[in-house]
C-alpha positions, 0 to 999 in steps of 0.5 A: 176535307172538313165535311163529307160533302167535299168527298165529291171533289176528290181526285185521288183515294187510297182504299185499304181492305182488311184481312178479315173482310177479304177472307171471310174471317179466315175461311178463304178469299171472299170472291163475291165481296171482292168482285163488288169492291172492284166494281165500285173502284171501277166506277170511281175510275170511270169518274176520273178518280185515281184509285190505289188499293192496299190489300191485306190478306196474303197471310190469311189466304196462305193460312187457308191454302196451307191448312193452318188453323192459327196465325204463325208466330215465327217470321219465316212461317209468316213469310211462307204463308204470305208467299202462298197467299199472295198468289191468290190475292193477285189473281182474284184482283187482276181477274176482276179488274180485267172484267171492267177493262182495267189493268191492275199492278202488284206493288210490294213495299217494305218500310225501307222503301218509304224511309230511304229518300231515293227509294221513296222517290222511286216508289212515288214515281212508279205509282204516279206513272201507273195512275197516269196510265189508268192502272190500279196499283194493288199494294201489300207489304212485302211480307215474304222478305221483310224482317221485323226491323223493316215491317210496317207492322200493319197495313193500316199504317202502310195505307196511310204512308201510301196516302202521304206518298201519292198525296191522296186526298182521302184514305178509306179503311174498310173493316169488319166494324161499323167504325169507331165507337165511344167504347167497345160495343161488344162489352158496353151496350151504351157505346155509340158510333162516332160519325166525325172526329178530329185526328187530334182528339185526345180521347181517341186512344181510350176509345180504340181497341185491338184486333179481335179477329186474330187474322190481321195485325191491326185493330181500331187503334191502328186505324186511329194511328193511320188517320193521324199519319194520313193527316200529315199530308192533309188527307182525311180518313174514313173507317167504314164497314166493308159489308155495307152495300156499295160502301165505297160509293156511299162514302164518296156520295157523302153518306153518314157512314162509319167514322170520318177523321178530320185532318188538322191541316190542308194538303198544300200546307202539309207538303210545304211544311214537310219539304220546307221545314222537316228535311235537311237541305243537302245542296244548292242549285243556282237557276237562271232568270228564265227558270225563276219565272217558270217556277214562280209564275208558271208552276213548272218543274225545274229543268236542268237547262235552267240551272247555272251551278250545283253545290253540295253533296246530295243523292237522288231523292234528297232535298236541295235549295233553288237560288236565283243568281242574286242568291235569293232562295226561291224554292226547295225540292227533291232532286231526281239526280245526285250531285255528280250527275247533276253537275254533268247535265246542267244547262243541257236538254233532257234529250242529251241525258242518256248520251252524257250519263249513259242512262236517262231517268227523269226529264226534270231535275226537280218535278213540280210535284216535289217542289215548293216555293219559299 
């Protein structure tokens, strides 16, 4: 997304709302503000735009409910606060989306869910299915069970990784700041708001600061890092003031609001680079001439019926190479079945999977969304 004018063409967005905004600076859930953000997200859904919400605030809301004045430092205390606060978050979002005739779904993730290939594919399939059903996924880090070793560290990072996961075109981070300034505006009166900047601008680290609210784990630095992470899949990022009137709709209207972080590569190129070059190939599938045509000329998924042979040791979610019968590599993709099961279902119709395997997950051996031509 090289200009704000292109936002009108967006079909999928991840929206992240920070703790300070959601809880009125720690005083409890701001139900009026939440209702208004949901109204705007419902408007996007009516326009046919997929919306994924990443919500902070479970710990802050839990602190409020439990009467805690300062954020806990012990992990088990944070987990307890998150467990209590999550109840309030889920209820208020669900109630508001229901008022607009929309269903919301709670999805809790840890870093393991997105670093493990099989769980990554499971999470992606679930989220894409929810979007296909017209549901708005409400995602939060699974604070109640996550250990320090598997935490994302902040929900800005989580939002960026979710944008990668579902191939969103835009990440919108709503914050209690107006955007990224050239310096800390509370210290330097000459600081100016940056309207647009490349994610690779070397000055970004110096201009970004830490969180001042003490409620969340992020700050402008984590938002810069999130913008860079989101750009790996070609997504643009806008950091905007959540208190601005109709802020979400204003962003989509292309208004000069907040800071627009420009990605350095286009989405398709980014995904091809990831699939074709950054993951280790674990196995090979030899496909027949009909499958070659379906993949190369028709942009279809790879079905088991079109596969002649399987080689290599791979699990669900790992990368495999697709070869023609003459040995020419034509594509690479993330496989939906491990090597043992794949050998049993090749040449078969998906309607036979359950009888052969005792279960049936995906109809495709490799879905077209997880496949790139070589």
